[in-house]
C-alpha positions in Angstrom: 336.9 36.3 254.1 335.1 39.8 253.8 333.5 40.5 257.4 331.0 42.7 255.6 330.0 40.5 253.1 329.6 37.4 255.8 327.7 39.2 258.4 324.3 39.6 257.0 324.1 36.0 255.3 324.8 34.7 259.6 322.4 37.1 260.7 319.4 35.5 258.4 320.3 32.0 259.0 319.1 31.6 262.2 316.2 33.3 261.1 315.7 31.2 257.9 316.3 27.9 260.3 313.8 29.4 263.2 311.0 29.5 259.9 311.5 25.7 258.6 311.6 24.6 262.2 308.1 26.4 262.7 306.8 25.2 259.8 307.9 21.6 260.3 306.3 21.5 263.7 303.0 23.2 262.6 303.0 20.6 259.8 303.3 17.7 262.0 300.4 18.7 264.3 298.1 19.1 260.7 298.3 15.0 260.6 296.3 13.7 262.9 293.4 11.6 263.4 290.4 13.0 264.8 288.9 11.0 267.6 285.5 8.9 266.4 286.4 9.1 262.3 286.9 5.7 260.9 290.2 5.5 259.7 292.1 2.3 257.8 294.7 0.9 259.5 296.8 1.8 256.3 296.3 5.7 256.5 297.0 5.3 260.1 300.3 3.4 259.0 300.7 6.3 256.9 300.2 8.7 259.0 302.3 7.5 261.7 305.4 7.2 259.4 304.5 10.4 258.0 305.1 11.9 261.1 308.0 9.7 262.0 309.8 11.5 259.2 308.5 15.1 260.2 310.2 14.3 263.6 313.2 13.5 262.3 313.6 16.3 260.2 312.3 18.4 263.0 315.3 17.3 265.1 317.6 17.9 262.4 316.3 21.4 261.7 316.6 22.0 265.4 320.4 21.0 265.6 320.9 22.9 262.5 319.2 25.9 264.2 321.8 25.7 267.3 324.8 25.2 265.1 324.1 28.5 263.2 323.0 30.0 266.7 326.6 28.9 267.7 328.2 30.1 264.7 326.6 33.7 265.1 327.8 33.7 268.3 331.5 32.9 267.5 331.2 35.5 264.6 330.0 38.4 266.9 333.0 37.5 269.6 335.8 37.5 266.7 333.9 40.5 265.5 334.3 42.2 269.3 338.0 40.7 269.3 339.0 42.5 265.9 337.1 46.0 266.9 339.5 45.6 270.1 342.3 45.2 268.1 341.5 48.1 265.8 341.1 50.2 268.5 344.6 49.2 270.3 346.3 49.7 267.0 344.5 52.9 266.4 345.8 54.1 269.7 349.3 53.1 269.4 349.2 54.7 265.8 348.0 58.2 267.2 350.5 57.8 270.4 353.6 57.7 267.5 352.1 60.0 265.5 352.2 62.6 268.6 356.0 61.2 269.3 356.6 62.3 265.6 355.0 65.6 265.8 356.8 66.6 269.3 360.3 65.5 267.7 359.7 67.7 264.7 358.6 70.6 267.1 361.6 70.5 268.9 364.1 70.0 266.0 361.9 73.1 264.6 362.4 74.7 267.6 365.9 74.1 267.7 366.5 75.8 264.4 364.5 78.7 265.5 367.2 78.7 268.4 369.9 78.9 266.1 368.9 81.3 264.0 367.6 84.1 266.2 371.1 83.4 268.3 372.8 84.1 265.0 370.9 87.4 264.4 372.0 88.8 267.6 375.6 87.0 267.8 377.3 87.1 264.3 379.1 83.5 263.5 382.3 85.5 263.6 381.9 86.6 267.5 380.7 82.8 268.3 384.2 81.2 266.8 385.9 83.7 268.6 384.8 82.5 272.2 384.8 79.3 271.6 
C-alpha cells in the first residue's frame, strides 16, 4: 500500500462524511409541519416515518464520520512513527558512512606513511635494521 496515494483519500473521507451529515441534518429540519396548518393523519404519519429514516441515516453517518476520523488519526500516528524510523535509519547510515570514511582515511594515511618512510630510508636499510 502506497501511503502517498492513500493519504489524500483518507483526509478527504472525514470531510465528505461531514458534508453528508450536514445535508442529512438540514434535510431533517425541512420536513416539519407548521403550526396552524391543516394536515392529514396520513401526511403526518408519512412525515414521521421519513424523519425516522432520516434520523437513522444521520446516526449512521455520524458513526461513519467517527470511524473515518479514527482511521485518519491512526494513519497519522503510523506516518509519524514511520517518519521517526526513517530518521533513525538515516542516522545509522550516516554513522556507518562516517566510520567507513575514517577507516579509509587511516588506511590512506598508513600508505602515505609507508611511502614517505621508503623515500627517506631505502628498503635495504630497513631490512638490515631488523
